[in-house]
KEKE-3310 file (N, C-alpha, C; in steps of 0.2 Angstrom, whole numbers, plus 5000, padded with zeros to 4 digits):
npx = (5156:5143:5137:5137:5128:5116:5114:5112:5100:5091:5091:5086:5073:5069:5068:5059:5047:5046:5043:5031:5022:5022:5016:5003:4998:4995:4986:4976:4968:4962:4955:4946:4939:4933:4925:4916:4910:4901:4891:4877:4871:4868:4876:4889:4895:4895:4898:4905:4917:4912:4920:4916:4902:4885:4869:4876:4877:4873:4867:4872:4882:4875:4868:4877:4880:4869:4869:4878:4886:4894:4898:4900:4911:4921:4923:4928:4940:4946:4948:4957:4968:4972:4976:4986:4995:4998:5002:5011:5020:5028:5033:5041:5050:5057:5063:5071:5079:5086:5093:5101:5108:5111:5121:5120:5120:5125:5118:5118:5115:5102:5096:5098:5089:5077:5077:5076:5062:5056:5057:5048:5033:5017:5006:5011:5011:4998:4989:4996:4994:4980:4977:4983:4976:4964:4965:4967:4955:4953:4948:4936:4937:4944:4956:4967:4970:4975:4984:4997:5002:5003:5013:5025:5033:5043:5049:5048:5055:5068:5069:5069:5079:5090:5089:5091:5104:5111:5111:5120:5130:5137:5128:5121:5131:5135:5123:5122:5133:5128:5119:5107:5094:5092:5079:5075:5084:5080:5067:5068:5079:5082:5070:5063:5072:5069:5058:5055:5057:5048:5036:5036:5035:5022:5014:5017:5014:5000:4994:4997:4990:4977:4973:4972:4967:4967:4970:4959:4949:4951:4952:4941:4923:4909:4898:4898:4911:4919:4931:4934:4938:4933:4920:4919:4923:4912:4902:4906:4904:4890:4884:4888:4880:4871:4878:4881:4891:4894:4891:4900:4912:4911:4911:4924:4931:4928:4935:4948:4951:4956:4969:4975:4974:4982:4994:4997:4998:5009:5019:5031:5040:5040:5048:5060:5064:5067:5077:5087:5090:5095:5088:5081:5068)
npy = (4839:4833:4840:4853:4852:4848:4860:4869:4863:4865:4879:4882:4877:4885:4897:4894:4891:4904:4912:4905:4908:4922:4923:4918:4928:4937:4930:4925:4935:4940:4928:4928:4940:4936:4926:4933:4941:4933:4930:4932:4947:4945:4934:4938:4941:4930:4917:4902:4909:4907:4900:4895:4900:4898:4898:4900:4917:4921:4932:4943:4947:4952:4962:4972:4980:4988:4995:5005:5018:5009:5005:5017:5022:5012:5014:5027:5025:5016:5024:5034:5027:5019:5029:5035:5025:5020:5032:5038:5028:5029:5042:5041:5031:5038:5048:5041:5035:5046:5050:5039:5036:5046:5061:5073:5091:5094:5083:5075:5083:5087:5075:5073:5082:5076:5066:5073:5076:5065:5066:5074:5073:5067:5074:5086:5093:5094:5106:5117:5111:5110:5124:5127:5119:5124:5137:5134:5128:5115:5108:5096:5088:5075:5078:5082:5070:5063:5070:5074:5061:5056:5064:5058:5048:5051:5041:5030:5034:5034:5021:5015:5021:5015:5002:5004:5009:4997:4991:4987:5000:5000:4996:5007:5015:5007:5008:5022:5023:5016:5025:5028:5037:5046:5045:5033:5024:5023:5018:5007:4999:5000:5001:4989:4980:4983:4977:4968:4978:4987:4980:4979:4992:4994:4987:4992:5006:5005:4999:5009:5020:5015:5013:5025:5037:5049:5060:5059:5062:5075:5083:5080:5082:5079:5065:5059:5060:5052:5041:5023:5019:5030:5027:5015:5019:5027:5018:5011:5021:5023:5011:5010:5011:5002:4990:4982:4972:4962:4967:4977:4970:4963:4972:4977:4966:4966:4977:4974:4963:4967:4971:4960:4951:4957:4957:4943:4940:4947:4943:4936:4944:4955:4951:4948:4960:4967:4959:4961:4975:4977:4980:4978:4971)
npz = (5084:5083:5093:5089:5078:5084:5092:5081:5075:5086:5087:5074:5076:5086:5079:5069:5077:5083:5072:5068:5079:5077:5065:5068:5076:5067:5058:5066:5071:5058:5054:5064:5061:5049:5053:5062:5053:5047:5056:5067:5075:5089:5092:5092:5104:5111:5124:5127:5115:5097:5084:5072:5064:5068:5065:5048:5043:5028:5022:5026:5017:5007:5013:5017:5007:5005:5017:5018:5007:4999:4986:4979:4987:4984:4971:4970:4978:4969:4958:4963:4969:4958:4949:4956:4957:4944:4936:4945:4946:4934:4935:4947:4944:4934:4940:4949:4940:4935:4946:4949:4937:4928:4924:4933:4938:4954:4959:4971:4981:4977:4979:4993:4997:4993:5002:5014:5014:5018:5032:5037:5046:5041:5047:5050:5038:5034:5036:5029:5016:5015:5015:5003:4994:4995:4990:4977:4974:4975:4986:4993:4982:4972:4968:4977:4983:4972:4964:4971:4974:4962:4956:4961:4973:4988:4996:4988:4977:4983:4986:4973:4967:4974:4969:4955:4956:4958:4946:4931:4924:4912:4903:4899:4894:4883:4875:4873:4864:4853:4849:4856:4864:4880:4885:4878:4883:4896:4894:4887:4892:4906:4913:4910:4917:4930:4934:4946:4956:4953:4955:4968:4971:4966:4975:4988:4987:4982:4994:5003:4998:4996:5009:5014:5026:5034:5024:5015:5024:5028:5016:5009:5009:5005:5004:4992:4987:4996:5000:5001:5014:5022:5021:5027:5040:5043:5043:5055:5065:5063:5067:5080:5091:5089:5088:5077:5072:5063:5050:5049:5050:5038:5028:5030:5026:5013:5009:5012:5003:4989:4992:4997:4986:4977:4983:4984:4971:4967:4975:4974:4966:4974:4985:4979:4975:4986:4991:4981:4982:4994:5005:5021:5031)
capx = (5152:5136:5134:5135:5122:5111:5113:5109:5093:5087:5091:5081:5067:5066:5066:5052:5042:5044:5039:5024:5019:5021:5011:4997:4996:4992:4981:4970:4963:4959:4950:4940:4935:4929:4920:4911:4906:4895:4887:4871:4873:4867:4880:4895:4898:4893:4903:4912:4917:4910:4924:4912:4895:4880:4870:4880:4872:4876:4864:4877:4886:4871:4865:4882:4880:4864:4870:4882:4887:4901:4900:4903:4918:4926:4924:4932:4946:4949:4951:4962:4973:4974:4979:4993:5000:5000:5006:5017:5026:5033:5037:5045:5055:5061:5067:5076:5084:5090:5097:5105:5112:5113:5126:5116:5124:5122:5114:5118:5111:5095:5094:5097:5082:5071:5077:5073:5055:5054:5058:5042:5027:5011:5001:5014:5009:4990:4987:4998:4991:4973:4977:4985:4971:4958:4967:4967:4948:4953:4945:4930:4937:4948:4963:4972:4972:4978:4990:5003:5005:5005:5020:5030:5034:5050:5051:5049:5061:5074:5070:5070:5086:5094:5088:5094:5111:5114:5111:5126:5130:5139:5122:5119:5137:5134:5117:5124:5137:5124:5115:5101:5093:5091:5072:5075:5088:5076:5061:5069:5084:5082:5063:5062:5076:5066:5051:5054:5056:5041:5031:5036:5032:5014:5011:5018:5010:4993:4992:4997:4985:4970:4972:4973:4961:4968:4969:4952:4945:4952:4951:4934:4917:4903:4898:4900:4919:4922:4934:4931:4940:4929:4914:4919:4923:4905:4898:4907:4900:4883:4882:4891:4876:4867:4882:4880:4898:4895:4891:4906:4917:4910:4914:4931:4934:4928:4940:4955:4952:4960:4976:4977:4975:4988:5000:4998:5000:5016:5023:5038:5043:5041:5053:5066:5066:5071:5084:5092:5091:5098:5083:5079:5062)
capy = (4840:4832:4845:4859:4850:4848:4867:4872:4861:4869:4886:4882:4875:4891:4902:4892:4892:4911:4914:4903:4912:4929:4922:4917:4934:4941:4926:4923:4941:4940:4923:4930:4944:4932:4922:4938:4944:4928:4929:4937:4952:4942:4928:4940:4941:4923:4914:4903:4911:4903:4901:4893:4903:4893:4896:4905:4922:4923:4938:4949:4949:4956:4968:4977:4985:4993:4998:5011:5019:5005:5005:5024:5022:5008:5017:5033:5022:5013:5030:5038:5022:5018:5035:5036:5019:5020:5038:5039:5023:5032:5048:5039:5028:5042:5052:5037:5034:5052:5050:5033:5035:5052:5065:5080:5095:5094:5078:5072:5088:5086:5068:5074:5086:5071:5062:5077:5076:5059:5067:5078:5069:5069:5078:5093:5096:5094:5113:5120:5108:5112:5131:5128:5116:5129:5142:5131:5126:5107:5105:5092:5084:5069:5080:5082:5063:5060:5074:5073:5054:5055:5067:5054:5046:5052:5035:5025:5036:5032:5013:5013:5023:5010:4997:5005:5009:4991:4989:4989:5006:4998:4995:5014:5017:5004:5011:5028:5022:5014:5031:5028:5043:5045:5042:5027:5020:5023:5015:5000:4995:5000:5000:4981:4977:4985:4974:4967:4984:4990:4976:4981:4999:4994:4984:4997:5012:5003:4998:5016:5025:5012:5013:5032:5040:5056:5065:5060:5065:5082:5086:5079:5083:5076:5058:5057:5060:5048:5034:5017:5020:5034:5024:5010:5022:5030:5012:5009:5025:5022:5005:5010:5010:4996:4984:4977:4971:4958:4971:4981:4965:4961:4978:4977:4960:4968:4982:4970:4958:4969:4971:4953:4948:4960:4955:4936:4940:4950:4942:4934:4950:4959:4948:4948:4967:4969:4956:4964:4982:4977:4982:4973:4973)
capz = (5078:5084:5098:5085:5074:5089:5093:5075:5075:5091:5084:5068:5079:5089:5074:5066:5082:5084:5066:5068:5083:5074:5060:5071:5079:5061:5055:5070:5070:5052:5054:5069:5057:5044:5057:5064:5047:5045:5062:5069:5080:5095:5093:5092:5110:5114:5128:5124:5108:5092:5078:5066:5065:5068:5058:5045:5040:5022:5020:5028:5011:5003:5017:5018:5001:5007:5024:5017:5000:4998:4979:4978:4990:4981:4964:4972:4980:4963:4954:4967:4969:4951:4946:4959:4956:4937:4935:4950:4944:4929:4938:4952:4941:4930:4945:4952:4935:4934:4952:4949:4931:4924:4927:4934:4942:4961:4960:4978:4985:4976:4982:5000:4997:4993:5008:5019:5013:5022:5039:5039:5047:5037:5050:5049:5031:5032:5036:5023:5010:5015:5013:4996:4990:4996:4985:4970:4973:4975:4992:4991:4975:4972:4965:4982:4984:4966:4961:4975:4973:4954:4955:4964:4980:4990:4999:4983:4973:4986:4985:4966:4966:4977:4965:4949:4957:4957:4939:4927:4920:4906:4898:4897:4890:4876:4872:4870:4859:4848:4847:4859:4868:4887:4886:4875:4887:4902:4893:4884:4895:4913:4915:4910:4922:4936:4936:4953:4960:4951:4958:4975:4971:4966:4982:4994:4985:4982:5001:5007:4995:4997:5016:5017:5030:5036:5019:5012:5029:5028:5010:5006:5014:5003:5004:4985:4986:5001:4998:5005:5021:5025:5021:5033:5046:5044:5045:5062:5069:5062:5070:5086:5097:5087:5089:5071:5070:5057:5044:5049:5048:5031:5024:5031:5022:5006:5008:5012:4997:4984:4994:4998:4980:4973:4986:4982:4964:4966:4981:4972:4964:4980:4989:4975:4974:4992:4992:4977:4984:5001:5011:5026:5035)
cpx = (5144:5133:5132:5129:5116:5109:5109:5102:5089:5086:5086:5074:5064:5064:5059:5046:5041:5041:5032:5020:5017:5016:5004:4994:4993:4986:4975:4965:4959:4953:4944:4936:4930:4923:4914:4907:4900:4891:4881:4874:4873:4873:4888:4899:4896:4899:4901:4912:4916:4915:4920:4905:4890:4873:4874:4875:4875:4873:4868:4881:4882:4869:4871:4882:4874:4865:4874:4884:4894:4903:4903:4910:4923:4928:4929:4939:4950:4952:4957:4969:4976:4978:4986:4998:5002:5004:5012:5022:5031:5036:5042:5051:5060:5065:5072:5081:5089:5095:5103:5110:5114:5117:5122:5120:5121:5117:5113:5114:5104:5092:5093:5091:5076:5071:5074:5065:5052:5054:5052:5036:5021:5007:5004:5012:5002:4988:4989:4995:4984:4973:4978:4979:4965:4959:4965:4960:4948:4949:4938:4931:4943:4955:4968:4974:4976:4985:4997:5006:5007:5012:5026:5030:5041:5053:5053:5054:5068:5075:5072:5077:5091:5095:5092:5102:5115:5114:5117:5126:5133:5134:5120:5125:5136:5128:5118:5129:5133:5119:5108:5100:5092:5084:5072:5079:5084:5071:5063:5074:5083:5075:5062:5066:5073:5060:5050:5053:5050:5035:5030:5033:5024:5011:5011:5013:5002:4991:4992:4991:4978:4968:4972:4966:4961:4967:4962:4947:4945:4950:4945:4929:4911:4904:4900:4907:4922:4925:4931:4933:4935:4922:4913:4919:4916:4901:4900:4903:4893:4880:4885:4886:4872:4871:4881:4887:4898:4895:4897:4912:4917:4912:4921:4934:4934:4934:4947:4956:4957:4967:4979:4978:4981:4994:5002:5000:5007:5021:5031:5042:5045:5047:5060:5068:5070:5077:5089:5094:5095:5094:5082:5073:5063)
cpy = (4839:4837:4851:4858:4851:4856:4870:4870:4865:4876:4887:4881:4881:4896:4900:4893:4900:4914:4912:4907:4919:4928:4921:4923:4938:4937:4926:4929:4941:4934:4924:4935:4941:4928:4927:4940:4939:4926:4934:4941:4949:4937:4931:4940:4935:4921:4907:4905:4906:4905:4900:4895:4897:4896:4902:4910:4925:4930:4944:4952:4953:4963:4974:4982:4990:4997:5005:5012:5015:5005:5011:5024:5018:5011:5023:5030:5019:5019:5033:5033:5020:5023:5036:5031:5020:5026:5039:5034:5026:5038:5046:5036:5032:5046:5047:5035:5040:5052:5045:5033:5041:5057:5072:5084:5095:5089:5075:5077:5088:5080:5069:5078:5081:5067:5066:5077:5070:5060:5071:5073:5072:5074:5085:5096:5097:5102:5117:5117:5110:5119:5131:5125:5121:5135:5140:5128:5118:5104:5102:5089:5079:5071:5080:5075:5060:5064:5073:5066:5053:5058:5063:5053:5047:5045:5030:5027:5034:5025:5012:5015:5018:5004:4998:5006:5003:4988:4991:4996:5005:4998:5002:5016:5013:5006:5018:5028:5020:5020:5032:5034:5041:5042:5035:5022:5018:5018:5007:4996:4994:4999:4992:4978:4978:4982:4972:4973:4988:4986:4978:4988:4999:4991:4989:5003:5011:5002:5005:5020:5022:5013:5020:5034:5047:5061:5065:5063:5072:5086:5085:5080:5079:5069:5055:5057:5056:5042:5029:5017:5024:5031:5018:5013:5025:5024:5010:5014:5025:5016:5004:5008:5003:4989:4979:4976:4967:4962:4975:4976:4963:4966:4978:4971:4962:4973:4979:4966:4961:4969:4964:4950:4951:4958:4948:4936:4942:4948:4940:4940:4955:4957:4949:4955:4969:4966:4959:4971:4982:4979:4977:4975:4971)
cpz = (5079:5089:5094:5081:5078:5090:5087:5074:5080:5089:5079:5071:5082:5085:5071:5071:5083:5078:5066:5073:5081:5069:5063:5074:5073:5058:5059:5070:5064:5052:5059:5065:5052:5048:5060:5059:5045:5051:5063:5074:5087:5097:5093:5098:5114:5118:5129:5117:5103:5086:5072:5068:5064:5070:5055:5042:5034:5019:5022:5022:5007:5007:5018:5013:5002:5013:5023:5009:4998:4991:4977:4981:4987:4974:4965:4974:4974:4959:4957:4966:4962:4948:4949:4958:4949:4935:4939:4949:4939:4932:4943:4949:4937:4934:4948:4946:4934:4940:4952:4943:4927:4928:4928:4939:4949:4963:4967:4982:4984:4979:4989:5001:4997:4999:5014:5019:5018:5029:5041:5040:5043:5040:5050:5043:5030:5032:5030:5017:5010:5012:5005:4992:4990:4991:4978:4969:4972:4981:4990:4984:4977:4970:4971:4984:4978:4964:4965:4974:4966:4952:4957:4971:4983:4992:4993:4978:4976:4985:4978:4964:4968:4972:4958:4950:4956:4950:4935:4923:4913:4900:4895:4892:4883:4872:4869:4864:4852:4846:4851:4864:4875:4888:4883:4880:4893:4900:4891:4887:4902:4916:4915:4915:4929:4938:4943:4958:4959:4954:4965:4976:4971:4972:4987:4993:4985:4989:5004:5004:4996:5004:5019:5020:5031:5030:5016:5018:5029:5022:5006:5011:5012:5003:4997:4983:4991:4998:5003:5012:5025:5026:5027:5039:5048:5046:5052:5066:5069:5066:5077:5092:5095:5088:5083:5068:5064:5051:5044:5047:5041:5026:5025:5027:5015:5004:5008:5006:4992:4986:4994:4991:4976:4976:4984:4975:4963:4971:4979:4970:4969:4984:4985:4975:4980:4993:4987:4979:4990:5006:5015:5030:5042)
residu = (MET:LYS:THR:ARG:THR:ALA:ARG:ARG:ARG:MET:THR:ASP:ALA:GLY:VAL:ILE:LEU:GLY:LEU:THR:LEU:GLY:ALA:CYS:THR:MET:VAL:ILE:PRO:PHE:LEU:TRP:MET:VAL:SER:THR:SER:LEU:LYS:SER:SER:ALA:SER:VAL:PHE:ALA:TYR:PRO:PRO:GLN:TRP:ILE:PRO:ASN:PRO:VAL:GLN:TRP:HIS:ASN:LEU:VAL:ASP:VAL:TRP:SER:ALA:ALA:PRO:LEU:VAL:ARG:GLY:LEU:LEU:ASN:SER:VAL:LEU:VAL:THR:GLY:SER:VAL:VAL:VAL:ILE:GLY:LEU:PHE:THR:SER:THR:MET:ALA:ALA:PHE:ALA:PHE:ALA:LYS:LEU:ALA:ILE:PRO:HIS:LYS:GLU:LEU:TRP:PHE:MET:ALA:VAL:LEU:VAL:ILE:LEU:MET:PHE:PRO:ILE:VAL:LEU:MET:VAL:ILE:PRO:GLN:PHE:LEU:MET:TYR:SER:THR:LEU:GLY:TRP:VAL:ASP:THR:LEU:LEU:PRO:LEU:ILE:VAL:PRO:GLY:ALA:LEU:GLY:ASN:ALA:ALA:MET:VAL:PHE:PHE:LEU:ARG:GLN:TYR:MET:THR:GLY:LEU:PRO:SER:GLU:LEU:MET:ASP:SER:ALA:ARG:ILE:ASP:GLY:ALA:SER:ILE:PRO:ARG:ILE:TYR:TRP:SER:ILE:TYR:LEU:PRO:LEU:CYS:LYS:PRO:ALA:MET:ALA:ALA:TYR:VAL:ILE:ILE:VAL:PHE:MET:ALA:THR:TRP:ASN:GLN:TYR:LEU:GLU:PRO:LEU:VAL:PHE:THR:HIS:SER:PRO:GLU:LYS:SER:THR:VAL:GLN:LEU:VAL:VAL:ALA:SER:LEU:VAL:SER:MET:PHE:GLN:GLU:GLN:THR:ASN:PHE:PRO:ILE:VAL:MET:MET:ALA:SER:ILE:ILE:VAL:ILE:LEU:PRO:VAL:MET:ILE:LEU:PHE:ILE:ALA:LEU:GLN:ARG:HIS:PHE:VAL:ASP:SER:PHE:ALA:PHE:SER:GLY:PHE:LYS:GLY)
# end
């Protein structure tokens, strides 16, 4: 018994050590980015490296706003991401509800068609999409970034469908007996029960849309339509020869902050949703 307990403690210690090392590989680069953002250009490559800037260049937080059209990029990203998350949340949950709880002819076949969409790489779809958007006159507008995501996300439909499948179907039967319509059952019964899954949806789709780079690069041309990722990319190329890395790192921190705040706020629901749906990372 003692030997078994000792082995279990050693296993737990090994797991904790491995997780700690894995966390360090993610936290240390972020801390170095924060440190670099508060340095001068001359001290970025100092040896030995300085983790604590001396002196702290607080003016970098002000200079970054004039170095690139960061405000315009943030506004465009907020508009695109907000539209995709809010509208897409309802379209995806409605599709998932239909696949999980409604008796639709050939439902499994339609669901397999949704899964097939996940097998196509994004790069493969860029040229057909560009030709279609050119015909519609959407190129160099934000519509190609908003409309497809607002119509639903195939991966999230699959995830939400798995979650709703685990919810009791008896609730729907009882509501139908009481005279409730399908939209009422969706809105008043199943949607409130999906709050953890919806929180996971918001985090995943927000991160994916906020960090989009290829689609804005292909479908938008003018600086007025650039999202924040394109602005940061232009900032990198702008300072590539000047090596003003503190400004680039400060802009990167500003871009990361909304994602960090959202994840911290919804972390508990995010974990609960994956535990309930049976997904494992």
